N, C-alpha and C positions, 0 to 999 in steps of 0.2 A: 346284230349291232351295225351302231353310225358313228360318226364323227359328226358332231354337233359341235358347232361353232359361229365365231363372230368372222367375214368373207369383209374384203378388202377388194376393191377391182378396180381396173384401170384398161382405157381400151386403146391408150397407147405401150405395144411391147417397149417402147424405149424408157419410161418412164419406171423410176426407182420404186420394188416396195420401201415403204408401204405407201401404196398411190394414194389421192389427196382423194379421190371419190370411193365413200367408207357407207360398208350396206351393212345390214344385219340379214343374219341369213333364216331363213324363217324356216326350212325344212332342210331335212341331212342332208348331210355331203356324201356319206356313203350308206346306201338301206342296204339288207338281206334283198335277194331276189326276191319278185313278186309279179305274180301274173300279171297280165292285160297292163304293164307301164307302158306309155306311149314312148319312145324313142328317137322321134322324128318332130322337128317342129315341122315338115310340108312344105306345102307350094303356098299356100295361103298365107300374103303379106296384106297386117299385120300376123301373124301365127297367131291361134288360139290356145295353142297347147302350151300347157304351162310352162313356166322358167323357157319363153325363149321370147322374151323381150327386146331382151339387149342384142340386136343384131348389129353386125360387123359391118362396114362398106371396105372392103379391102386395108386396111390399118398396117397388115404386114407385107402390102405387097398380092396378097390372097387373104380372103376370110382367117381372122383366128380372134382367141380372148386369153386373156390373163389372170390371174385370178390369187389371193392370198388370202389364207384361213387359217384363223386359230385353233387350235383345238385343246381341250383339257387333260390329254393322254401322251405318255411319251411318247418318240418315236418309233421304236419299237412296236408296240402297242396300235399306233395309225396305220403301221406300214402293214403290220399283220391284218387288219381290220381291210385295208384296202386291196391285199393282194387276195384274199380267201375272197370277196366280195366279187372282186372281178375277173379270179380265176372260173367262175360259174358263169362268166357272159356278165354279170353288172347286172344292174334293177330289171331294165331290155331285155336280158340275153344275148346284145349286141357287141361287148366288150371283146377284147381280146388279148391277153396277156405279149408282150412281146421279153423275146432276148434281150440283155442286158451287155453292156462289155465287159463284166464282171461275171458272165458267165452263167449268171440266173434269170430266173423266167421270169417279169414282172418287176422288182426290186434289186437292185443290189445295194451291198452293204458299202458303205464308204466311208463307214468309221476308222477303219485302221489310216486310211491313208490322211486325219486331221483335216482334211477342207472347212469344218466346220458346215458342211451336209453332213449328215446322218445316212439317209439314205437317195437314193436315183433311182427313178420307174416310168416306163412307159405301157402304152396299153395304145389300142386301137380301138375304135367305136364304129361300125355300119349302122348307115340311118337304114332304119324301114321305109316301103313303099317300093315305087317301080324301080324308081331309078340306085337305091345301095349307095349313097355315098359313102368315104372312107376319112374318116379324120383320126387325127394322130394328139394323143391326149401325154403332155412331158410332165412327172412330177418329181419337186424335190421334199425334201423333210428334215427340218433342222428344230435342232432345241430351242426351246425359252423357259424362261423363270417360271412358268406358267402352265408348260406343256410340248407342244408341238407347232410350226407354223409350215401348212403345207401351201406348199405353190406351185399353181399346175396350169400350163398353157397347152389351148388347143387350137389348132391348123386345119383348116381344110385341105385336103389331099389333090384334090382336083385343079388343074389350072385354070387359071380366069375364074376363080369363086370370090367377086368382085364383094357381093352379100350372102351372109351365111342366113339371113332370117332367127337367126340369136341360135342356131343351132351347135357352135363352138362353147358359148357358156352353156348350155345345157349339156351336155356333152361332162363339163366339170362338175355341173351341180348335183346330176344325175351319178355320177363316180359314186 
């Protein structure tokens, strides 16, 4: 299963959603785990790896990326799709669901709190290669008139990550 949708992105984490720079996702936001998926942008700059062209240079005091993706499925379907893919390591096998404040693994249900957000989740991604950097991806899901808005934010977890060679963008696109 996959979440196919349009994507809006902003390299400025303080920018409100929807960001001013819009783009269309050419690939699935979430896909079934598949062998041979390269999950790291590597050290070569610019990276020749797909989905690594959007490099950040310390926008968040460290490298980061924020995307908003509209999908045509309910928030429950989107959460279940993400959770089932990422529970198995995601496309490259290096994603790990994290415990939520709600006591669940991967995604917590915020609907009882009537916050406007239906689900909130977190996953870690470890890059492949000799250094195995770790990044955190935070995700919220809200209902829209035509489906759901998936907002994702990825942050490099190693201090001093001024440039990410596009890794945080790739973390979200690949999730």
